[in-house]
C-alpha positions in Angstrom: -2.2 -17.3 2.2 -4.3 -14.3 1.0 -4.4 -13.3 -2.7 -1.3 -10.9 -3.7 -2.3 -7.6 -4.7 -1.1 -4.6 -6.9 -3.1 -2.4 -4.7 -0.3 -1.1 -1.9 -3.1 0.3 0.4 -6.3 -1.5 -0.5 -9.9 -1.5 0.9 -11.3 -5.0 2.1 -14.2 -5.7 -0.1 -17.1 -8.0 2.3 -18.8 -9.9 -0.1 -20.7 -11.9 2.7 -23.5 -14.0 1.9 -26.9 -12.9 4.0 -28.2 -15.3 6.6 -31.7 -15.7 7.2 -33.0 -13.8 10.1 -34.3 -16.6 12.1 -30.4 -18.3 11.6 -29.2 -14.9 13.1 -31.2 -14.8 15.6 -30.6 -18.6 17.3 -26.4 -17.7 16.4 -25.1 -14.8 17.9 -21.8 -15.5 16.4 -23.4 -15.8 12.7 -25.6 -12.6 13.9 -22.1 -10.7 14.5 -20.2 -12.2 11.6 -23.9 -11.0 9.6 -23.1 -7.2 11.0 -19.0 -7.0 10.5 -20.1 -7.8 6.8 -22.4 -5.4 6.8 -20.6 -2.5 8.1 -17.3 -3.3 6.0 -19.3 -3.2 2.8 -21.2 0.1 3.7 -17.7 1.7 4.8 -16.0 0.3 1.4 -19.0 1.6 -0.4 -18.7 4.7 1.2 -15.0 4.8 0.9 -15.6 4.2 -3.4 -17.2 7.6 -3.5 -15.3 9.7 -1.7 -17.8 10.0 1.2 -14.2 9.8 3.4 -15.8 11.3 6.9 -18.8 9.3 7.1 -16.7 6.1 6.1 -14.3 6.5 8.8 -17.4 6.3 11.1 -18.5 3.7 9.6 -15.5 2.0 10.2 -15.2 2.6 14.0 -18.8 1.0 14.3 -17.3 -2.1 11.9 -14.4 -1.8 14.5 -16.1 -2.5 17.3 -18.6 -5.4 16.5 -14.7 -6.8 15.4 -13.4 -6.6 18.8 -16.2 -8.0 20.4 -16.9 -10.8 17.8 -13.6 -11.6 16.9 -11.5 -10.9 19.7 -8.5 -7.6 19.4 -6.0 -9.5 17.9 -8.1 -11.3 15.1 -7.6 -10.7 11.2 -10.6 -9.4 10.7 -10.6 -6.9 13.3 -6.6 -6.2 12.0 -8.5 -5.5 8.7 -10.5 -2.9 9.8 -8.3 -1.0 12.0 -6.3 -0.8 8.8 -8.8 0.4 6.2 -10.0 3.0 9.3 -6.1 4.4 9.1 -6.4 4.8 5.1 -10.0 6.2 5.1 -8.1 9.0 8.3 -5.5 9.0 5.4 -7.3 10.2 2.9 -9.2 12.5 5.0 -5.2 14.4 5.7 -4.8 13.2 9.0 -1.3 11.1 8.9 -0.9 11.1 12.5 -4.0 9.6 13.5 -3.5 7.3 11.0 -0.2 6.1 12.5 -1.1 4.4 15.6 -3.6 2.5 13.5 -0.9 1.4 10.9 1.2 0.3 14.0 -1.8 -1.5 16.0 -2.5 -3.4 12.5 0.5 -4.5 11.9 1.1 -5.4 15.4 -1.7 -8.2 15.1 -0.7 -9.5 11.6 2.9 -10.0 12.8 1.4 -12.2 15.3 -1.1 -14.3 13.7 -0.6 -18.0 13.3 -0.2 -18.7 10.0 1.3 -15.6 9.1 -0.2 -13.7 6.4 2.5 -12.0 4.7 0.2 -10.2 2.0 -1.3 -8.9 5.4 2.1 -8.1 6.5 3.4 -6.5 3.4 0.0 -4.1 3.4 0.5 -2.5 6.7 4.1 -2.2 6.3 3.8 -0.2 3.4 0.6 1.6 4.7 3.1 2.9 7.9 5.3 3.5 5.5 3.2 6.0 3.8 2.0 7.7 6.7 5.6 8.1 8.1 6.8 9.7 5.0 3.5 11.8 5.2 4.6 13.2 8.4 8.3 13.7 7.2 9.5 10.9 8.7 11.9 8.9 5.8 14.1 7.3 8.0 11.8 5.3 10.3 10.1 4.6 7.0 12.7 3.1 5.1 13.1 -0.2 7.1 9.9 -0.8 6.6 9.6 -0.4 2.9 12.9 -2.7 3.3 11.2 -5.4 5.2 8.1 -5.0 2.7 10.8 -5.6 -0.3 12.0 -8.4 1.4 8.4 -10.4 2.0 7.9 -9.4 -1.2 10.3 -11.0 -2.7 9.8 -14.2 -0.9 6.7 -14.8 -2.1 5.9 -13.4 -5.5 8.5 -13.2 -8.7 10.9 -10.6 -9.8 8.9 -8.4 -11.9 5.8 -8.6 -9.9 3.7 -5.3 -9.7 4.3 -4.7 -5.8 7.7 -5.6 -6.2 8.7 -3.0 -8.7 6.1 -0.3 -7.4 8.2 -0.7 -3.2 11.5 -1.4 -5.4 10.6 2.1 -7.2 9.4 3.9 -3.9 12.8 3.0 -1.6 14.8 4.1 -4.5 13.3 7.2 -4.2 12.9 7.9 -0.8 16.7 7.2 -0.7 17.3 9.9 -3.5 14.8 12.1 -1.0 17.6 11.6 1.9 20.6 11.8 -0.6 21.7 8.0 -0.5 22.6 7.9 -4.2 25.2 4.8 -3.5 22.3 3.3 -2.3 19.6 4.2 -4.7 21.3 3.3 -7.6 21.3 -0.7 -7.3 17.5 -0.4 -6.6 17.3 1.6 -10.1 19.5 -0.7 -11.6 17.1 -3.7 -10.6 14.1 -1.5 -12.4 16.0 -0.9 -15.5 16.2 -4.4 -15.9 12.8 -5.3 -15.5 12.1 -2.6 -18.1 9.3 -4.6 -20.4 7.9 -5.1 -16.6 8.0 -1.8 -15.9 4.7 -1.2 -18.5 2.5 -2.5 -16.2 3.2 0.3 -13.6 1.6 4.1 -13.7 4.1 5.8 -16.6 3.9 8.9 -14.4 5.7 7.0 -11.7 8.0 5.6 -13.8 8.5 8.9 -15.5 9.5 10.0 -12.0 11.6 7.0 -11.3 13.6 7.8 -14.8 14.3 11.7 -13.9 15.2 10.9 -10.4 17.8 7.3 -11.7 19.5 10.4 -14.1 20.1 12.6 -10.6 21.9 9.7 -9.3 23.9 8.5 -12.1 24.8 11.8 -12.2 26.2 12.5 -8.5 27.9 8.9 -8.7 29.8 10.5 -11.8 28.5 8.4 -14.6 27.4 11.0 -16.3 26.9 8.8 -19.7 24.8 7.0 -18.5 22.7 9.9 -17.0 22.4 11.3 -20.0 20.6 7.7 -21.8 18.2 7.7 -18.7 17.3 11.6 -19.0 16.3 11.0 -22.4 14.1 7.5 -21.5 12.8 10.4 -19.4 12.0 12.8 -21.6 10.3 10.6 -24.2 8.2 9.1 -21.7 7.0 12.2 -20.6 6.8 13.4 -24.0 4.1 10.3 -24.7 2.1 11.0 -21.5 1.5 14.5 -22.4 0.6 13.4 -26.0 -1.8 10.8 -24.8 -3.2 13.1 -22.3 -3.7 15.4 -25.3 -6.1 13.6 -27.1 -9.7 14.2 -26.2 
């Protein structure tokens, strides 16, 4: 199984050893592998430098190599498709990213043996594209599936589990599903020490929405306590940002 990462939508970091030119000429498969590695490394560097349009162009070249060398249903092909979708998303093109996200997910779901971490990555990426397209009802079941896979493979206090719990709770609140969101917020509250591993601005947003959730459910006293927690965290964040 691939290593689980705290990054929901990470790019592939290629670190393939360069082969001698003579060996590449003698073995076309190895030459194609080396070219794929070169191109993935190139678009990763371009992504890290904020050159998203150029990175997307390079990713398309890498995809052509991957499909030709490894086949359209290969894990490496799926990773390049995933990365291309992310690059399009970074350029504000979620409608273009969505079909690529679906394609990467379909490939990964059919791989044997399955790679849960890769499937989770695609589920979260597709959910993100759908949310940016203002289609939260379609995104919700994807987050639920991702959460189930995570819970089957990593501890309950793993940052990715907590992040998906938060995203799902916030999504349900956006759809005015307070009763369905409350148990998710309660689970996050039960993991209070582990929340220090997450982005604290996101945690503050979670507490704010949790307070609104409790208020809507008529639990005023509990809502007040969570509101104070959110205010304290926001004040702490503001004071930290003010330090030169």
